[in-house]
C-alpha positions in Angstrom: -30.7 23.2 -25.3 -33.7 24.0 -23.5 -33.6 20.6 -21.7 -30.0 21.2 -20.7 -30.8 24.6 -19.3 -33.7 23.1 -17.4 -31.7 20.1 -16.1 -28.8 22.4 -14.8 -31.5 24.8 -13.2 -33.3 22.0 -11.4 -30.2 20.5 -10.2 -29.1 23.8 -9.0 -32.3 24.5 -7.1 -31.8 21.1 -5.2 -28.1 21.9 -4.5 -28.5 25.4 -3.3 -31.5 24.3 -1.0 -29.4 21.5 0.5 -26.4 23.7 1.1 -28.8 26.5 2.6 -30.4 23.8 5.0 -27.0 22.4 6.1 -25.8 26.0 6.8 -29.1 26.5 9.1 -28.5 23.3 10.8 -24.8 23.2 11.4 -23.4 26.8 11.3 -23.7 27.7 15.0 -21.7 30.5 16.6 -19.8 27.8 18.7 -17.7 26.5 15.9 -14.3 28.1 14.9 -15.2 27.3 11.2 -18.7 27.1 9.7 -19.3 23.5 9.8 -22.3 23.6 7.4 -20.1 24.9 4.5 -17.3 22.3 5.3 -20.0 19.4 5.3 -21.5 20.6 2.0 -18.1 20.8 0.4 -17.1 17.3 1.7 -20.3 15.8 0.7 -20.3 17.4 -2.7 -16.7 16.2 -3.1 -17.7 12.6 -2.4 -20.9 12.9 -4.5 -19.2 14.2 -7.5 -16.7 11.4 -7.4 -19.4 8.8 -7.2 -21.3 10.5 -10.0 -18.5 10.7 -12.4 -17.9 7.0 -11.8 -21.4 6.3 -12.3 -21.9 8.2 -15.4 -18.9 6.7 -17.0 -20.6 3.3 -16.6 -24.1 4.5 -17.6 -23.7 5.7 -21.4 -27.5 5.0 -21.9 -28.3 8.0 -19.7 -28.8 11.2 -21.5 -26.4 14.0 -21.0 -29.3 16.0 -19.2 -28.9 13.6 -16.1 -25.2 14.4 -15.7 -25.8 18.1 -16.2 -28.7 17.9 -13.5 -26.3 15.9 -11.0 -22.9 17.3 -11.7 -23.2 20.8 -13.1 -26.5 21.8 -11.3 -26.6 19.7 -7.9 -23.0 19.5 -7.2 -22.2 22.9 -8.4 -24.7 24.5 -6.1 -24.1 22.3 -3.2 -20.5 23.0 -3.1 -19.5 26.5 -2.7 -16.3 27.9 -3.1 -17.4 31.6 -2.8 -18.9 30.9 0.6 -15.9 29.0 1.7 -13.7 32.0 0.4 -15.5 34.7 2.3 -15.7 32.6 5.5 -11.9 32.1 5.6 -11.2 35.6 4.6 -13.4 36.6 7.7 -11.3 34.4 9.9 -8.2 35.9 8.7 -9.4 39.5 9.1 -10.5 38.7 12.7 -7.0 37.4 13.4 -8.2 33.6 13.7 -5.2 32.2 11.9 -5.3 28.8 13.2 -9.1 28.5 12.3 -8.7 30.1 9.0 -5.7 27.9 7.8 -7.2 24.8 9.4 -10.5 25.6 7.6 -8.6 25.9 4.3 -6.7 22.7 4.8 -9.9 20.7 5.9 -11.8 22.1 2.8 -9.3 21.4 0.3 -7.6 18.2 1.6 -11.1 16.9 2.6 -12.8 17.6 -0.6 -10.1 16.0 -2.7 -10.1 13.0 -0.3 -13.9 12.7 -0.3 -13.9 12.8 -4.3 -11.3 9.8 -4.2 -13.5 8.1 -1.5 -16.7 8.5 -3.8 -14.9 6.9 -6.7 -13.8 4.2 -4.7 -17.0 3.6 -3.2 -18.7 3.4 -6.5 -16.0 0.9 -7.8 -16.2 -1.1 -4.7 -20.1 -1.4 -4.7 -20.1 -2.0 -8.2 -17.8 -4.9 -7.9 
């Protein structure tokens, strides 16, 4: 149990810091929607698809690796709460096109990137 907690915690540290750095780098006032959050969610969607495929082919790896990568890293990198408050803020500001465009980009984009991650894994694996 202690190794599992440590694996999730370390993965979360990596994922949260990646998300924070993406926000610092990409969230500028000039964008209608916060691009850093979108990139984090799209990358996280791709990564979780790839990782799920990878771990299904790597039974020799202990469960802590899956906890580190999927639960910790991807869980902290992707952020539904930040996405929700950003889209709510756009709605409150009357920016309907930006809000619903952002919602569509996040949801459809994340699902598409997850499918792409699975596809990439299987294509590269052969």
